[in-house]
N, C-alpha and C positions, 0 to 999 in steps of 0.2 A: 425607552423600555425595550428589552430584547424580545423578539418574536421566537417562541420555542420551535415553531415550524421551520425556521430558517437555520439550518445547521451549516457546518463548515463546507458541505458539498453542494449547497444551494447556489446555483448561478444567478447572481443578482447585480454584479458590478459591470458597467459598460467599460469599454476598452480604455477610455481616458481616465476613469477612476482607478481601474486596475493598474494602469501604468504609473499613476501617482503613488498608489499604495505600495507597489513593488519597487519603485525607484527606477523604472526602466522607461524607455521611449515607446510609444504605441507601435512604431514600426518594428521594434524588437519583439514585441508581443506577437505581432502578425507573423514574423519570421519563425518564432518558436512554434506557433500553431501550424504553419506550413510544414515544418520539419517533424511535427508530431511529438515535440518535447512536452508541450502543455496543450491540452485540447479543451478549450472552454465550451460551455454549452452554447446553444443558439436560441435567440429570441424568434418569435414568429416571423419577423421581417428578415431573418437570417443574420442579424447582428450578433456579435460575440457577447457572451455574458460570462463573467468570471466569478468563481466561488472563492471563499477565503482559502480553501485548500489549494486552488489554482494559483493564488497569489503567493502562498508559501512555497509552492513548487517553482514559480518564477524566480523567487529569491534564491532558492537552492541551485537552480540552473546557473544563475548569475554568479553565485559564490564558487561553484565548481569551475566555472569558466575563468573568472578573474583571479581567485585566490589559489586554486589548484592547478591552473593552466591546462585544463582538459578541454579538448575541442568538442564541438557540438555533437559529432558522431559518437564520440566516447561517452558523452553525457547521456545521449539517448540510450546507449547500451547499458549504462549503469542504472538508469531509471527503469528500463525493462527488466533487468535482473532483480532489482529491488522489488518490483511488482510481483515477479514470479516467486521470489522468496516469501513474500507476504502471503501469497495464495497457497504455497506449499505448507507454510506454518499453520494456516487456517485449516487446511485439509488434514494435517497431522493432528491438530487439536480435535477435530471431529472423529478421526479414526481412534484416537486415544479414548474418547468418550464412549464410542461404540464397543471397544474392547472391554472397558470397565463394566458397561451394561451387560455384556455377554458373560463376563466373569461373575457378576452378581447373580445372573440366572443360573449358572452352574452351581454356585454356592447354595442357592435355595434348593436346587434339585439334589444336591449331595452335601448335606450339612456337616458331615464329618471331614470334608475336604478343607485343607488349610488355606489353599489359594485359588482353588478352582482349576488350576492348571493340569490336574491329574487327568481330566477328561479331554483336554485339548492336545492335539498332536505336538510333539516336541519339535520346535522350529526356532532357530535363532536368527534374528535379523538385527543388523547393526544400522542405526540411524544416526547420522551426524547432522547437527543443526549449527550453522555458522551464524554468529551474531556480529554485525558490523561494529567496529570500534567507533566511539564518538570522535569527531574531529579534534585533533590536537590544537591547542591554542598557543 
């Protein structure tokens, strides 16, 4: 039976189990940790504990290395950029919600307004969001 408190980010797997689940050698997991590619949680005794998300990341690192021929430094850069893009998307999502809330306030204050933009200064900003393509098979 699944424990709802244990999500994909919950560090529960010791290194030997994580190695088996990811199909990698435990020494490879240690190397990836040292390089900062995958950073597992730590148990009170300082032993590594991997989450299901960590294991998925290990598989992705291995795929990029083996199938795409990308070196570990390149993989680290890719992972950092992917994290940054995810953070920026989340930030953009929150800004969009704040803008909509502000427009709703303007609409309530000026019911004759069609969009609420009449009371806001005219300012044009272009935002481009890049979406990575799924890997080709």
